[in-house]
LUMVEXDREN-112073 format. One record per residue (C-alpha): x, y, z; residue in one letter; residue number from 0. Coordinates in pm, 1 decimal. Layout:
BEGIN
(site (X, Y, Z), A, NUM),
...
This chain:
BEGIN
(site (-2801.8, -5464.1, -10615.1), M, 0),
(site (-3014.7, -5774.2, -10557.1), K, 1),
(site (-2802.5, -5972.0, -10806.6), K, 2),
(site (-2477.8, -5865.3, -10639.4), A, 3),
(site (-2617.0, -5945.2, -10294.1), F, 4),
(site (-2734.1, -6291.2, -10409.2), S, 5),
(site (-2392.7, -6356.7, -10564.2), S, 6),
(site (-2221.4, -6264.1, -10237.7), L, 7),
(site (-2452.4, -6488.3, -10037.2), M, 8),
(site (-2364.4, -6780.9, -10264.6), R, 9),
(site (-1994.0, -6703.4, -10220.8), T, 10),
(site (-2022.9, -6690.6, -9843.1), L, 11),
(site (-2241.8, -7001.0, -9833.5), A, 12),
(site (-1985.7, -7194.5, -10036.3), V, 13),
(site (-1718.5, -7085.2, -9791.4), G, 14),
(site (-1929.3, -7216.7, -9503.6), G, 15),
(site (-1995.0, -7547.6, -9676.9), V, 16),
(site (-1627.8, -7594.3, -9756.1), M, 17),
(site (-1533.1, -7527.4, -9395.3), A, 18),
(site (-1801.7, -7768.4, -9278.9), A, 19),
(site (-1665.4, -8036.1, -9508.1), A, 20),
(site (-1323.8, -7996.3, -9348.3), L, 21),
(site (-1476.9, -8080.1, -9012.0), S, 22),
(site (-1622.2, -8427.1, -9060.4), A, 23),
(site (-1943.5, -8489.4, -8876.4), G, 24),
(site (-1978.1, -8129.3, -8759.6), A, 25),
(site (-2334.5, -8028.0, -8679.8), A, 26),
(site (-2433.8, -7685.6, -8815.0), P, 27),
(site (-2553.2, -7418.2, -8575.4), I, 28),
(site (-2821.7, -7223.4, -8761.1), V, 29),
(site (-2854.0, -6848.9, -8702.5), V, 30),
(site (-3186.5, -6705.0, -8823.4), G, 31),
(site (-3244.1, -6350.1, -8944.4), Q, 32),
(site (-3553.5, -6158.0, -9058.2), V, 33),
(site (-3457.3, -5814.4, -9189.8), A, 34),
(site (-3521.8, -5556.3, -9463.1), P, 35),
(site (-3323.0, -5709.6, -9749.1), L, 36),
(site (-3538.0, -5503.2, -9985.3), S, 37),
(site (-3717.6, -5170.7, -9943.0), G, 38),
(site (-3607.1, -4836.3, -9796.4), M, 39),
(site (-3368.3, -4981.8, -9537.4), E, 40),
(site (-3232.7, -5262.1, -9758.6), A, 41),
(site (-2879.8, -5122.4, -9772.0), R, 42),
(site (-2838.5, -5147.4, -9395.3), Q, 43),
(site (-3027.2, -5478.7, -9368.9), G, 44),
(site (-2803.9, -5640.3, -9630.0), R, 45),
(site (-2487.2, -5491.7, -9483.5), A, 46),
(site (-2577.7, -5624.5, -9138.4), Y, 47),
(site (-2646.3, -5967.5, -9288.1), S, 48),
(site (-2310.7, -5970.3, -9467.7), I, 49),
(site (-2136.7, -5874.4, -9143.2), G, 50),
(site (-2293.8, -6167.1, -8957.4), I, 51),
(site (-2192.7, -6407.0, -9234.2), R, 52),
(site (-1835.9, -6277.8, -9235.4), L, 53),
(site (-1802.9, -6355.1, -8863.1), A, 54),
(site (-1962.9, -6698.5, -8893.6), L, 55),
(site (-1752.0, -6794.8, -9193.6), N, 56),
(site (-1436.1, -6677.3, -9017.4), K, 57),
(site (-1517.7, -6927.2, -8742.2), A, 58),
(site (-1598.3, -7198.1, -8998.9), N, 59),
(site (-1268.6, -7146.3, -9180.2), T, 60),
(site (-1089.3, -7196.2, -8849.3), A, 61),
(site (-1262.9, -7535.3, -8811.6), G, 62),
(site (-1577.4, -7430.9, -8627.0), G, 63),
(site (-1637.0, -7427.9, -8251.7), V, 64),
(site (-1662.1, -7737.3, -8032.6), N, 65),
(site (-1713.1, -7950.8, -8343.6), G, 66),
(site (-1992.4, -7728.7, -8476.1), N, 67),
(site (-2000.8, -7499.9, -8778.6), T, 68),
(site (-2234.4, -7208.0, -8842.9), F, 69),
(site (-2480.0, -7102.8, -9111.5), S, 70),
(site (-2707.9, -6801.4, -9149.8), L, 71),
(site (-3058.7, -6832.2, -9289.1), V, 72),
(site (-3212.0, -6493.7, -9377.4), S, 73),
(site (-3566.7, -6395.3, -9471.2), K, 74),
(site (-3675.0, -6059.9, -9612.7), D, 75),
(site (-3953.9, -5862.4, -9444.9), D, 76),
(site (-3906.1, -5569.8, -9685.7), G, 77),
(site (-3904.3, -5332.7, -9388.9), G, 78),
(site (-4273.2, -5411.6, -9331.4), R, 79),
(site (-4334.7, -5469.0, -8962.0), S, 80),
(site (-4650.9, -5666.5, -9038.6), D, 81),
(site (-4438.4, -5928.7, -9215.1), D, 82),
(site (-4164.7, -5966.0, -8953.9), T, 83),
(site (-4349.1, -6189.9, -8710.9), L, 84),
(site (-4493.4, -6414.4, -8983.6), A, 85),
(site (-4149.6, -6454.2, -9142.1), A, 86),
(site (-4000.7, -6536.5, -8801.8), T, 87),
(site (-4258.5, -6809.0, -8737.5), R, 88),
(site (-4184.0, -6958.0, -9080.0), L, 89),
(site (-3810.4, -6939.5, -9019.5), L, 90),
(site (-3842.1, -7113.7, -8683.7), L, 91),
(site (-4053.9, -7388.8, -8837.0), S, 92),
(site (-3841.6, -7447.2, -9147.0), E, 93),
(site (-3484.1, -7403.9, -9023.5), S, 94),
(site (-3495.1, -7457.0, -8643.7), R, 95),
(site (-3229.6, -7192.9, -8567.7), P, 96),
(site (-3042.8, -7197.5, -8239.6), L, 97),
(site (-3047.4, -6816.0, -8220.6), V, 98),
(site (-3194.5, -6518.1, -8407.1), L, 99),
(site (-2997.8, -6207.2, -8508.2), A, 100),
(site (-2996.7, -5888.1, -8711.4), G, 101),
(site (-3355.9, -5760.7, -8682.3), Y, 102),
(site (-3462.7, -5404.5, -8772.4), F, 103),
(site (-3744.4, -5164.1, -8685.9), G, 104),
(site (-3934.1, -5022.8, -8389.0), D, 105),
(site (-4267.5, -5192.4, -8459.0), R, 106),
(site (-4103.3, -5515.1, -8571.4), S, 107),
(site (-3914.0, -5545.8, -8245.1), M, 108),
(site (-4213.0, -5437.5, -8034.9), A, 109),
(site (-4439.7, -5692.3, -8203.9), D, 110),
(site (-4182.0, -5969.1, -8165.3), L, 111),
(site (-4121.6, -5889.2, -7797.2), A, 112),
(site (-4495.2, -5867.0, -7726.4), G, 113),
(site (-4587.0, -6186.2, -7910.1), S, 114),
(site (-4434.4, -6420.3, -7652.4), G, 115),
(site (-4282.0, -6618.4, -7939.7), L, 116),
(site (-3924.0, -6598.3, -7814.4), L, 117),
(site (-4022.7, -6725.0, -7469.8), G, 118),
(site (-4232.1, -7004.6, -7616.2), K, 119),
(site (-3944.3, -7113.4, -7839.6), E, 120),
(site (-3681.4, -7045.4, -7569.5), K, 121),
(site (-3469.9, -6869.8, -7830.5), I, 122),
(site (-3251.3, -6560.1, -7794.4), A, 123),
(site (-3217.6, -6272.7, -8039.4), L, 124),
(site (-2868.8, -6119.7, -8057.6), V, 125),
(site (-2828.0, -5785.2, -8235.9), G, 126),
(site (-3101.3, -5550.3, -8360.5), Y, 127),
(site (-3154.6, -5188.5, -8470.4), R, 128),
(site (-3432.9, -4954.6, -8361.3), V, 129),
(site (-3492.7, -4578.5, -8366.5), N, 130),
(site (-3642.8, -4558.2, -8019.1), E, 131),
(site (-3567.3, -4599.3, -7651.0), I, 132),
(site (-3722.4, -4929.7, -7555.1), R, 133),
(site (-3752.1, -5131.0, -7236.7), E, 134),
(site (-3532.1, -5436.4, -7221.7), E, 135),
(site (-3718.8, -5759.5, -7287.1), A, 136),
(site (-3630.1, -6118.7, -7196.4), P, 137),
(site (-3419.7, -6306.3, -7454.0), L, 138),
(site (-3343.5, -5992.3, -7660.8), I, 139),
(site (-2978.2, -5885.3, -7650.1), Y, 140),
(site (-2828.3, -5568.3, -7797.7), S, 141),
(site (-2464.6, -5555.3, -7908.1), V, 142),
(site (-2468.5, -5175.6, -7935.8), R, 143),
(site (-2514.7, -4876.7, -7708.2), A, 144),
(site (-2871.2, -4756.8, -7659.9), T, 145),
(site (-3026.7, -4450.4, -7819.9), L, 146),
(site (-3030.0, -4295.4, -7472.2), R, 147),
(site (-2651.2, -4336.0, -7459.4), D, 148),
(site (-2618.7, -4168.8, -7800.2), E, 149),
(site (-2836.0, -3872.8, -7701.8), I, 150),
(site (-2640.3, -3828.1, -7378.7), N, 151),
(site (-2314.6, -3821.5, -7575.1), K, 152),
(site (-2442.4, -3570.1, -7831.5), I, 153),
(site (-2596.7, -3331.9, -7577.0), V, 154),
(site (-2291.4, -3353.7, -7352.2), E, 155),
(site (-2070.7, -3256.2, -7647.2), H, 156),
(site (-2297.7, -2967.2, -7748.0), L, 157),
(site (-2316.8, -2830.6, -7394.2), A, 158),
(site (-1937.9, -2848.5, -7366.7), T, 159),
(site (-1890.2, -2630.5, -7676.5), V, 160),
(site (-2157.9, -2381.6, -7568.8), G, 161),
(site (-2446.2, -2487.1, -7793.9), I, 162),
(site (-2756.2, -2464.7, -7577.5), T, 163),
(site (-3059.8, -2426.6, -7810.1), R, 164),
(site (-3157.5, -2763.8, -7954.6), L, 165),
(site (-3417.7, -2933.6, -8171.5), G, 166),
(site (-3521.7, -3298.3, -8199.0), L, 167),
(site (-3649.1, -3485.4, -8507.9), F, 168),
(site (-3788.4, -3832.8, -8439.5), Y, 169),
(site (-4039.0, -4100.4, -8552.3), P, 170),
(site (-4389.7, -4070.6, -8412.1), D, 171),
(site (-4539.3, -4370.5, -8235.5), G, 172),
(site (-4520.0, -4556.1, -7902.9), P, 173),
(site (-4145.2, -4492.2, -7872.4), G, 174),
(site (-4179.0, -4114.0, -7902.7), A, 175),
(site (-4268.9, -4041.6, -7539.0), A, 176),
(site (-3965.7, -4214.4, -7378.1), P, 177),
(site (-3736.2, -4058.7, -7640.3), L, 178),
(site (-3864.1, -3706.9, -7566.6), I, 179),
(site (-3845.4, -3773.5, -7191.6), A, 180),
(site (-3483.3, -3885.6, -7222.7), A, 181),
(site (-3398.9, -3580.9, -7431.0), M, 182),
(site (-3565.5, -3342.7, -7184.9), E, 183),
(site (-3393.1, -3515.2, -6893.1), D, 184),
(site (-3041.7, -3481.9, -7033.1), V, 185),
(site (-3116.2, -3127.0, -7153.1), A, 186),
(site (-3210.5, -3028.0, -6798.1), K, 187),
(site (-2897.1, -3191.4, -6654.7), K, 188),
(site (-2672.3, -3014.0, -6905.4), K, 189),
(site (-2853.0, -2679.8, -6877.3), N, 190),
(site (-2959.1, -2664.4, -7242.1), V, 191),
(site (-3304.6, -2600.8, -7392.1), K, 192),
(site (-3510.9, -2818.5, -7624.3), L, 193),
(site (-3673.7, -2545.6, -7833.9), L, 194),
(site (-3853.2, -2746.8, -8101.2), V, 195),
(site (-3964.1, -3103.0, -8172.5), K, 196),
(site (-4082.6, -3253.3, -8500.5), G, 197),
(site (-4182.2, -3603.4, -8606.3), S, 198),
(site (-4266.0, -3818.7, -8907.1), Y, 199),
(site (-4473.0, -4131.5, -8961.7), K, 200),
(site (-4240.9, -4427.1, -8888.1), P, 201),
(site (-4344.7, -4628.9, -9194.5), D, 202),
(site (-4275.6, -4332.4, -9422.0), S, 203),
(site (-3967.3, -4141.5, -9531.4), A, 204),
(site (-4154.5, -3817.5, -9603.2), K, 205),
(site (-4136.8, -3513.0, -9377.0), V, 206),
(site (-4429.2, -3268.3, -9373.2), A, 207),
(site (-4366.6, -2907.4, -9466.2), G, 208),
(site (-4515.5, -2789.1, -9137.8), A, 209),
(site (-4242.0, -2978.1, -8950.6), V, 210),
(site (-3971.8, -2801.7, -9150.3), I, 211),
(site (-4141.8, -2466.2, -9093.8), D, 212),
(site (-4142.4, -2522.2, -8717.3), A, 213),
(site (-3766.7, -2587.7, -8711.5), F, 214),
(site (-3694.6, -2284.9, -8930.5), I, 215),
(site (-3906.1, -2060.4, -8704.8), A, 216),
(site (-3749.4, -2184.8, -8379.6), A, 217),
(site (-3392.6, -2142.1, -8513.8), A, 218),
(site (-3214.8, -2395.6, -8290.2), P, 219),
(site (-2834.8, -2401.0, -8295.5), Q, 220),
(site (-2828.2, -2778.9, -8339.9), A, 221),
(site (-3079.7, -3050.4, -8429.0), I, 222),
(site (-3058.5, -3411.4, -8314.6), I, 223),
(site (-3196.1, -3649.2, -8578.9), I, 224),
(site (-3316.7, -3978.6, -8427.7), A, 225),
(site (-3463.5, -4132.5, -8742.9), S, 226),
(site (-3409.6, -4385.5, -9018.6), S, 227),
(site (-3167.6, -4295.9, -9296.6), G, 228),
(site (-3442.4, -4232.3, -9551.8), S, 229),
(site (-3634.5, -3995.8, -9325.3), A, 230),
(site (-3312.2, -3824.7, -9219.1), A, 231),
(site (-3221.3, -3758.1, -9582.5), A, 232),
(site (-3564.8, -3608.6, -9654.2), D, 233),
(site (-3551.1, -3389.6, -9344.9), F, 234),
(site (-3198.2, -3262.2, -9414.1), I, 235),
(site (-3271.0, -3186.2, -9777.8), E, 236),
(site (-3591.0, -2991.6, -9705.3), K, 237),
(site (-3445.5, -2816.4, -9400.9), Y, 238),
(site (-3135.8, -2695.0, -9587.5), R, 239),
(site (-3334.3, -2594.8, -9897.8), M, 240),
(site (-3553.2, -2376.0, -9676.3), N, 241),
(site (-3252.7, -2197.0, -9529.4), G, 242),
(site (-3201.3, -2401.4, -9212.1), G, 243),
(site (-2851.8, -2341.1, -9078.3), A, 244),
(site (-2835.6, -2545.2, -8753.6), A, 245),
(site (-2566.6, -2804.0, -8696.4), Q, 246),
(site (-2710.2, -3150.4, -8758.4), L, 247),
(site (-2634.7, -3451.6, -8538.9), F, 248),
(site (-2775.5, -3785.7, -8654.9), A, 249),
(site (-2794.7, -4099.1, -8443.3), H, 250),
(site (-2619.3, -4414.8, -8555.9), S, 251),
(site (-2924.3, -4566.8, -8728.2), G, 252),
(site (-2909.3, -4306.9, -9005.0), A, 253),
(site (-2749.3, -4465.7, -9312.8), D, 254),
(site (-2475.6, -4220.1, -9405.0), I, 255),
(site (-2411.5, -4396.2, -9736.8), E, 256),
(site (-2776.3, -4353.6, -9837.1), H, 257),
(site (-2784.1, -3993.7, -9716.6), I, 258),
(site (-2465.2, -3896.5, -9903.6), S, 259),
(site (-2593.3, -4051.5, -10227.0), Q, 260),
(site (-2915.1, -3852.0, -10211.8), R, 261),
(site (-2789.7, -3517.7, -10085.3), L, 262),
(site (-2557.6, -3265.8, -10243.7), G, 263),
(site (-2236.9, -3142.3, -10085.2), E, 264),
(site (-2404.9, -2820.4, -9972.6), E, 265),
(site (-2650.6, -3024.0, -9763.2), H, 266),
(site (-2390.1, -3252.5, -9604.1), M, 267),
(site (-2160.1, -2976.1, -9483.2), K, 268),
(site (-2122.1, -2961.2, -9106.1), G, 269),
(site (-2315.5, -3279.4, -9033.3), M, 270),
(site (-2208.6, -3513.9, -8753.4), A, 271),
(site (-2321.6, -3865.9, -8671.7), I, 272),
(site (-2298.3, -4077.7, -8358.2), A, 273),
(site (-2139.5, -4419.5, -8407.6), Q, 274),
(site (-2177.3, -4721.3, -8181.3), V, 275),
(site (-1901.0, -4940.1, -8327.3), T, 276),
(site (-1536.0, -4877.3, -8409.0), P, 277),
(site (-1463.1, -4720.3, -8746.6), N, 278),
(site (-1486.8, -4991.1, -9017.8), P, 279),
(site (-1266.1, -4792.7, -9255.4), Y, 280),
(site (-944.3, -4780.1, -9055.5), K, 281),
(site (-759.6, -5002.5, -8809.3), I, 282),
(site (-798.5, -4873.9, -8454.1), S, 283),
(site (-779.5, -5201.4, -8262.6), G, 284),
(site (-793.7, -5579.8, -8292.0), L, 285),
(site (-1165.3, -5586.6, -8377.9), L, 286),
(site (-1141.4, -5336.2, -8664.3), S, 287),
(site (-832.2, -5515.3, -8799.4), K, 288),
(site (-1010.9, -5852.2, -8795.5), E, 289),
(site (-1315.0, -5704.0, -8967.1), F, 290),
(site (-1117.9, -5517.7, -9234.6), I, 291),
(site (-895.0, -5819.3, -9305.3), D, 292),
(site (-1191.0, -6059.4, -9322.4), T, 293),
(site (-1384.5, -5830.7, -9557.3), A, 294),
(site (-1077.8, -5776.2, -9775.7), A, 295),
(site (-1029.2, -6152.7, -9816.3), K, 296),
(site (-1390.6, -6205.2, -9924.2), T, 297),
(site (-1429.1, -6194.0, -10304.6), P, 298),
(site (-1718.8, -5994.5, -10450.5), D, 299),
(site (-1829.3, -5846.2, -10119.1), L, 300),
(site (-2117.4, -5689.1, -10310.5), G, 301),
(site (-2125.0, -5355.9, -10127.8), M, 302),
(site (-1880.5, -5127.9, -9945.1), P, 303),
(site (-1792.0, -5197.4, -9582.7), V, 304),
(site (-1995.6, -4983.6, -9344.9), S, 305),
(site (-2086.1, -4930.0, -8982.1), Y, 306),
(site (-2392.0, -5153.2, -9028.0), A, 307),
(site (-2168.1, -5430.6, -9162.7), M, 308),
(site (-1931.0, -5385.4, -8869.2), M, 309),
(site (-2225.2, -5412.0, -8628.6), E, 310),
(site (-2338.5, -5733.4, -8797.6), G, 311),
(site (-1984.5, -5866.0, -8764.0), Y, 312),
(site (-1992.5, -5788.1, -8390.9), I, 313),
(site (-2327.1, -5969.0, -8351.6), A, 314),
(site (-2192.0, -6271.3, -8539.4), G, 315),
(site (-1875.1, -6271.2, -8328.4), S, 316),
(site (-2078.6, -6260.7, -8005.9), V, 317),
(site (-2280.8, -6559.3, -8128.9), I, 318),
(site (-1959.6, -6750.4, -8199.2), V, 319),
(site (-1825.5, -6664.5, -7851.4), E, 320),
(site (-2149.2, -6777.5, -7683.3), A, 321),
(site (-2137.7, -7104.3, -7880.6), A, 322),
(site (-1780.1, -7157.2, -7763.6), R, 323),
(site (-1883.6, -7109.0, -7401.5), R, 324),
(site (-2187.3, -7333.2, -7444.2), M, 325),
(site (-1967.2, -7633.8, -7513.8), G, 326),
(site (-2035.2, -7927.9, -7745.9), P, 327),
(site (-2387.8, -7991.4, -7616.5), K, 328),
(site (-2605.3, -7755.3, -7821.5), V, 329),
(site (-2939.3, -7620.8, -7695.0), S, 330),
(site (-3125.8, -7291.5, -7697.9), R, 331),
(site (-3133.2, -7281.8, -7318.6), E, 332),
(site (-2759.4, -7351.4, -7303.0), G, 333),
(site (-2695.1, -7074.9, -7553.2), F, 334),
(site (-2886.0, -6822.4, -7339.5), V, 335),
(site (-2687.0, -6922.7, -7031.7), S, 336),
(site (-2365.5, -6887.9, -7228.4), A, 337),
(site (-2468.8, -6540.6, -7350.9), L, 338),
(site (-2531.2, -6421.4, -6997.0), E, 339),
(site (-2187.3, -6545.3, -6893.4), S, 340),
(site (-2030.2, -6288.5, -7129.0), I, 341),
(site (-1993.3, -6023.1, -6861.0), D, 342),
(site (-1677.2, -5842.4, -6980.3), N, 343),
(site (-1568.6, -5941.8, -7330.0), L, 344),
(site (-1286.5, -5729.8, -7473.8), D, 345),
(site (-1305.3, -5771.1, -7850.4), M, 346),
(site (-1008.9, -5541.8, -7909.0), G, 347),
(site (-1121.5, -5180.2, -7903.6), G, 348),
(site (-1479.5, -5274.9, -7816.5), Y, 349),
(site (-1600.5, -5407.1, -7482.0), K, 350),
(site (-1928.3, -5589.2, -7435.6), L, 351),
(site (-2105.7, -5774.2, -7158.3), G, 352),
(site (-2437.9, -5918.0, -7045.9), F, 353),
(site (-2576.4, -6048.3, -6721.6), K, 354),
(site (-2923.2, -6153.0, -6600.5), P, 355),
(site (-3144.1, -5842.9, -6623.3), G, 356),
(site (-2892.5, -5645.4, -6833.7), M, 357),
(site (-2915.2, -5717.9, -7205.3), R, 358),
(site (-2772.9, -5397.8, -7356.3), S, 359),
(site (-2415.8, -5507.7, -7396.7), G, 360),
(site (-2221.1, -5193.7, -7488.5), S, 361),
(site (-2178.4, -4827.9, -7392.7), K, 362),
(site (-1946.3, -4740.7, -7683.4), F, 363),
(site (-2044.6, -4411.4, -7853.1), V, 364),
(site (-1824.7, -4173.5, -8047.9), E, 365),
(site (-1906.8, -3869.9, -8260.8), L, 366),
(site (-1782.7, -3850.2, -8618.2), T, 367),
(site (-1784.9, -3567.9, -8869.4), I, 368),
(site (-1925.2, -3624.7, -9217.6), V, 369),
(site (-1736.5, -3451.0, -9497.9), T, 370),
(site (-1916.7, -3277.4, -9783.7), A, 371),
(site (-1856.4, -3586.8, -9997.6), T, 372),
(site (-2023.9, -3813.2, -9742.6), G, 373),
(site (-1710.2, -3966.7, -9594.9), R, 374),
(site (-1652.8, -4017.0, -9224.0), I, 375),
(site (-1384.0, -3804.2, -9065.6), R, 376),
(site (-1305.4, -3897.5, -8704.8), Q, 377),
């Protein structure tokens, strides 16, 4: 996998260099990323990175923006939150990126937001993935709906079809309290009951037997899984093996490709997952067509297209749009101003917008059914 990923990065880098050469004198805009390119969440980290590069190279092939081309410099934190901040400092020092993108992890994002580094450097971060409900922070911009939006969508659907006894599986830690509060709030509004809650250590993918026992004893009709893909797979496997029969609804951060590789067909049956981007496997609008066409034209993509790759493509496309609005004079401050001017961007089947004080750009959530073979069925 590492060899294939490295080969793809060389292919995409060559494409960027060739496009840059076509635009004489063009100054590169560097996008910096620190993400899990190895470790438990490597599949999603790499897919997100590829998606960003696809969007940047699409712009480069068209001649760049305002005389500037784009490049992505990525560093691997291995999914270790303790390494994210150090790698970001090194990236900022070595490559002087105009913007950061494609970060992963609750603690990683909390540490970065709390460090004051973004404010000191006056640099924005566009596009990240977490498994918690977090307060918005200056200079951090999401290109996806929030976990609160996903939970609202799932519970609303369940209440509509008469499923009223629910469970919640989530990562323990500072983000647990607001997640539980949001779940209890929407449950009250929709007149459903949260019967059982269970958690796991966020830096682990193992689920304790006592947690499984609690869900089996409570017998909820449906369980909402707000966890990483690795933890979700462990929970589902143990829950089903112990006779758990509830419908399972995972949030968008669960890696369905990883889950389907690990679990048998008997465990996948009846599972649903919330998605926060258009389907990357079929054309449903201009955005999905652009993504599918761009991926298809890229030799040796290295891994299958996925929702994580689509999300990376959206983040990269937003960066390109902000650079276009910034004009030929490039600065971090100018980029932030340009980002906050994107108040209603229709990407073709996906709308996104920011403004001062509102940095969660999308409300798009749809529920998809996972087949027994791990494929998405709308």
